[in-house]
Each structure stands twice: as structure tokens, then as C-alpha cells.
C-alpha positions as CSV (number, residue, x, y, z in Angstrom):
1,M,268.8,25.4,131.9
2,S,267.1,27.9,134.3
3,L,263.5,29.0,134.2
4,M,264.3,32.6,134.5
5,N,267.7,34.7,134.3
6,K,268.2,38.1,136.2
7,E,266.7,40.2,133.9
8,Q,263.6,38.0,134.1
9,I,263.5,38.2,137.8
10,M,263.9,42.0,137.3
11,E,260.5,41.8,135.4
12,I,258.6,40.5,138.7
13,I,260.6,42.0,141.6
14,P,262.0,45.8,142.0
15,H,265.2,45.1,143.3
16,R,268.1,46.0,141.4
17,D,271.9,45.7,141.7
18,P,273.9,45.7,144.0
19,F,270.8,44.6,146.0
20,L,269.3,41.8,143.8
21,L,270.6,38.9,145.5
22,I,269.1,36.0,143.4
23,D,270.9,34.8,140.1
24,T,268.4,32.5,138.8
25,I,264.7,30.7,139.4
26,E,265.1,27.2,138.8
27,E,261.5,26.1,139.6
28,M,258.5,27.8,140.5
29,E,254.7,27.4,141.0
30,P,253.4,30.9,141.3
31,G,252.0,31.6,144.7
32,Q,253.0,28.5,145.9
33,R,256.9,27.8,145.6
34,V,260.1,28.6,144.3
35,V,263.3,27.1,143.6
36,A,266.2,30.0,143.3
37,T,270.0,30.3,143.4
38,K,273.0,32.8,144.3
39,Y,276.6,31.8,143.4
40,M,278.7,33.7,145.8
41,K,281.5,35.5,143.5
42,D,284.6,36.5,145.2
43,D,284.0,40.2,144.7
44,E,280.5,40.6,146.2
45,F,280.1,43.7,148.1
46,W,279.7,42.2,151.8
47,F,283.1,39.9,151.5
48,K,285.3,43.1,151.5
49,G,284.4,43.9,155.2
50,H,282.4,40.9,156.7
51,F,285.3,39.8,157.2
52,P,288.9,40.8,155.9
53,G,290.9,38.2,155.3
54,Y,287.5,35.6,156.3
55,P,284.8,36.3,154.1
56,V,281.6,34.6,155.2
57,V,278.0,35.8,153.7
58,P,276.1,37.5,156.4
59,G,273.2,35.7,157.6
60,V,270.9,38.4,157.3
61,L,271.9,38.6,153.6
62,M,270.8,34.9,153.1
63,L,267.2,35.8,154.8
64,E,267.0,38.6,152.2
65,M,268.0,36.0,149.2
66,L,265.1,33.6,150.4
67,A,262.7,36.7,151.2
68,Q,263.5,38.0,147.4
69,A,263.2,34.5,145.9
70,G,259.3,34.3,147.8
71,A,258.6,37.6,146.6
72,V,259.4,36.1,143.2
73,A,256.7,33.5,143.8
74,M,254.2,35.7,145.0
75,L,254.7,38.9,142.6
76,A,254.8,36.2,139.4
77,L,250.7,35.9,140.2
78,P,249.0,38.2,138.0
79,E,247.0,40.0,140.4
80,N,250.0,41.0,142.5
81,K,252.1,42.3,138.9
82,G,253.9,45.8,139.9
83,K,253.5,45.2,143.6
84,I,256.3,44.8,146.1
85,G,256.8,42.4,148.8
86,L,258.1,43.6,152.3
87,F,259.4,41.9,155.1
88,G,256.9,41.3,157.9
89,G,259.0,39.0,160.4
90,V,261.4,36.3,160.7
91,K,260.6,33.4,163.1
92,D,262.8,30.1,164.2
93,A,266.0,31.6,161.9
94,K,268.9,28.7,162.4
95,F,272.2,29.3,160.8
96,R,274.1,25.9,160.5
97,R,276.5,26.2,157.9
98,Q,278.6,29.1,157.0
99,V,278.4,30.2,153.3
100,V,281.8,31.4,151.3
101,P,283.1,32.8,148.1
102,G,282.9,30.0,145.5
103,D,279.3,28.3,147.1
104,L,276.2,28.0,145.1
105,L,273.1,28.7,147.7
106,K,269.9,26.8,146.7
107,L,267.2,28.9,148.0
108,E,263.7,27.0,148.6
109,V,260.6,29.0,149.5
110,E,257.2,27.4,150.1
111,I,254.3,29.6,150.7
112,I,252.2,27.8,153.7
113,K,249.8,30.6,154.3
114,V,248.2,33.5,152.9
115,K,245.5,35.7,154.3
116,G,244.9,38.8,152.3
117,P,248.2,40.7,151.8
118,I,250.1,38.9,154.4
119,G,251.7,35.5,153.8
120,V,254.1,33.1,155.5
121,G,257.0,31.3,153.8
122,K,258.8,28.1,154.9
123,A,262.4,29.0,153.9
124,L,265.5,27.0,153.3
125,A,268.9,27.7,151.9
126,T,271.6,24.9,151.2
127,V,274.8,24.3,149.9
128,N,275.6,20.9,148.2
129,G,272.7,19.2,149.9
130,E,274.0,20.8,153.7
131,K,271.7,23.2,155.3
132,A,273.1,26.6,155.6
133,V,269.8,28.6,156.9
134,S,266.4,27.8,157.8
135,A,263.5,30.1,158.8
136,E,259.9,31.0,158.5
137,I,259.3,34.5,157.1
138,T,256.2,36.6,156.9
139,F,255.5,39.4,154.4
140,A,253.4,41.7,153.3
141,I,252.3,42.6,149.4
142,K,252.0,46.2,149.1
């Protein structure tokens, strides 16, 4: 059983369909770490054009999924209620595995540094234990 579903996630972050890119929160320590999931349905909007006949999740969208998961962890803190998280940067992004329709992407973000409204998260996305994407993501809370 999940800790949060999409409706509960939308109470924390402002993203909405079609750009709410996480389905569930499985584990969370607000301000510290989060584990979320995204199931890749055949009809996701990006598969139609990326690529016809060879659907693959764009790497930049997987980074966005990780950022949304991290945003849930940070915006779940009482002092951040009603705020938004913005991308500040991506460092050392590595794409190691294609993610395709039918895959369940596990999104893990550990907050490793926070100074004022700026923070850094260590992010990892996996499918069945195989690394798909890893990166360090910088964010700003506004």
C-alpha cells in the first residue's frame, strides 16, 4: 500500500495532468528523502512522438519525475506549505537504461544539502533494480 496517491500528492505540489509525472509516494521523511513511483502507460503523451514505433521515455522527463518526487519531500515540510519547487540545476546526469511502456520507474531522492531556499538532492531512478538515471539536482523553494 502506498503512502500517498496522486490526489494526496496534488495537495503538496502544484503540478497537474498532463504534467504531474509521479503516481505514488511509497516512503518519505519530509525534508530528508522520498521514494516515489511512475508506471509507464502505453498512452503517455510523450510516447506518440518519442519515438514512433520505438517508444522511449525522454531522459529530461525522467529528471522532471525525480524533481517532482524531491519537491514532495521538501514541500511536505510545514514551513514550505503552499510554496513551489523550481529547478536550479542538474549535475552529473547519467542515463543508463531505456525506460519503455510497461516499466515501473522507482524514483528515489535524498536531500543532501539545504541552505536557505536552495537545496541539493541525490537522485536515482531504477526499473526492477536496474539504474535508469542518476543525477544531482539543485532546487529552489519559492
